[in-house]
C-alpha positions as CSV (number, residue, x, y, z in Angstrom):
1,X,-14.3,-48.5,9.7
2,X,-16.5,-47.8,6.9
3,X,-17.4,-43.6,7.2
4,X,-21.1,-43.9,8.3
5,X,-19.7,-46.4,10.9
6,X,-17.0,-43.9,12.1
7,X,-19.7,-41.1,11.3
8,X,-22.5,-43.0,13.6
9,X,-19.4,-43.7,16.5
10,X,-18.5,-39.9,17.0
11,X,-22.0,-39.2,17.3
12,X,-22.6,-41.6,19.9
13,X,-19.1,-40.2,21.9
14,X,-20.3,-36.7,21.6
15,X,-24.2,-37.8,22.8
16,X,-22.8,-38.8,25.8
17,X,-20.3,-36.4,26.7
18,X,-22.7,-33.5,25.7
19,X,-25.3,-35.3,28.0
20,X,-23.0,-35.3,30.9
21,X,-21.5,-32.0,30.7
22,X,-24.3,-30.4,29.5
23,X,-27.7,-32.1,29.5
24,X,-30.0,-31.6,27.1
25,X,-28.2,-28.8,25.0
26,X,-29.0,-30.7,21.7
27,X,-32.7,-30.6,22.2
28,X,-32.4,-26.8,22.9
29,X,-30.1,-26.3,19.9
30,X,-32.7,-28.2,17.8
31,X,-35.6,-26.2,19.0
32,X,-33.6,-23.2,18.6
33,X,-32.1,-23.7,15.2
34,X,-32.8,-26.7,13.4
35,X,-36.0,-25.4,11.5
36,X,-33.5,-22.8,9.5
37,X,-30.7,-25.1,9.5
38,X,-31.7,-28.3,9.6
39,X,-29.1,-30.9,10.8
40,X,-27.2,-28.4,12.7
41,X,-28.0,-29.6,16.6
42,X,-26.6,-33.1,15.6
43,X,-23.9,-32.0,13.8
44,X,-22.9,-29.8,16.8
45,X,-22.8,-32.8,19.2
46,X,-21.3,-35.3,15.9
47,X,-18.4,-33.0,15.4
48,X,-17.5,-30.4,18.1
49,X,-17.9,-33.1,21.1
50,X,-17.7,-36.3,18.8
51,X,-14.9,-35.5,16.7
52,X,-12.7,-32.8,19.0
53,X,-13.3,-33.3,22.4
54,X,-14.0,-36.8,22.6
55,X,-10.2,-37.6,20.6
56,X,-8.0,-38.5,23.8
57,X,-4.1,-37.1,24.4
58,X,-5.9,-34.3,25.9
59,X,-8.5,-35.5,29.0
60,X,-11.9,-33.3,29.2
61,X,-10.9,-30.8,31.8
62,X,-8.1,-29.7,29.7
63,X,-10.1,-29.0,26.6
64,X,-12.4,-27.4,28.5
65,X,-10.3,-25.1,29.8
66,X,-8.7,-24.1,26.9
67,X,-12.1,-24.0,25.1
68,X,-13.1,-21.4,28.0
69,X,-9.5,-19.4,27.6
70,X,-10.0,-18.8,23.8
71,X,-13.7,-17.9,24.3
72,X,-12.4,-15.6,27.0
73,X,-9.6,-13.8,25.2
74,X,-12.4,-13.0,21.9
75,X,-13.9,-11.0,24.1
76,X,-18.0,-10.3,25.1
77,X,-19.6,-11.7,22.0
78,X,-18.6,-15.0,23.2
79,X,-20.4,-14.6,27.0
80,X,-23.4,-17.4,25.4
81,X,-20.8,-19.8,25.0
82,X,-18.5,-18.9,27.6
83,X,-20.8,-19.6,30.3
84,X,-21.9,-22.9,28.6
85,X,-18.4,-23.8,28.9
86,X,-18.1,-22.6,32.5
87,X,-20.6,-24.7,33.2
88,X,-19.3,-27.9,31.5
89,X,-15.9,-27.1,32.7
90,X,-17.3,-27.2,36.3
91,X,-19.2,-31.0,35.3
92,X,-15.6,-32.4,34.8
93,X,-14.0,-31.2,37.7
94,X,-12.6,-27.7,36.8
95,X,-12.5,-25.3,39.9
96,X,-13.7,-22.1,40.3
97,X,-10.5,-21.2,40.8
98,X,-9.2,-22.8,38.0
99,X,-11.5,-21.4,36.0
100,X,-10.8,-17.5,37.3
101,X,-7.2,-18.3,36.8
102,X,-7.6,-18.9,33.1
103,X,-10.0,-16.4,32.9
104,X,-7.2,-13.9,34.6
105,X,-4.2,-15.3,32.0
106,X,-6.4,-14.4,29.4
107,X,-6.5,-10.6,30.0
108,X,-2.4,-10.7,28.6
109,X,-4.7,-11.6,25.6
110,X,-7.6,-10.7,25.2
111,X,-7.0,-7.1,27.2
112,X,-8.5,-6.1,30.6
113,X,-11.8,-6.1,29.0
114,X,-12.5,-8.7,27.8
115,X,-11.0,-10.8,30.9
116,X,-13.6,-8.8,33.0
117,X,-16.7,-9.5,31.1
118,X,-15.7,-13.3,30.9
119,X,-15.4,-13.1,34.7
120,X,-18.5,-11.7,35.4
121,X,-19.4,-14.5,32.8
122,X,-18.0,-17.1,35.0
123,X,-19.5,-14.9,38.4
124,X,-22.7,-15.4,36.6
125,X,-22.4,-19.6,36.6
126,X,-21.1,-20.1,39.7
127,X,-23.7,-17.7,41.5
128,X,-26.3,-20.1,40.0
129,X,-24.4,-22.9,41.1
130,X,-24.9,-21.7,44.3
131,X,-28.7,-21.5,44.1
132,X,-29.3,-24.4,42.4
133,X,-27.6,-25.7,45.8
134,X,-29.7,-24.4,47.9
């Protein structure tokens, strides 16, 4: 397979997954960032979603829970990304309880303040889901 074919394939896989777990993400990134960093939105879809999240071996739910764990341990500066990934984890079947337990576990690695901040971000996602469900 040529490098161009591989790139197109990973972008297509990444686009499909990003639309499944976070519809409109590429367009939102494009509107916000591409004027400053041309192609950033496509790169994120291609690399993060196409080359990492769709590799196989580990299912999407596990990868997203691992992402939630890492972002929770990193602390409050990751709040926007954490909320996106909590919602994405929910979209691939992670329960509120699983997400909450993963965040709680990160108190050991990121500290209690990071865990509390992450749990508060997750609660905001859960509340938004409830509001959307009516």
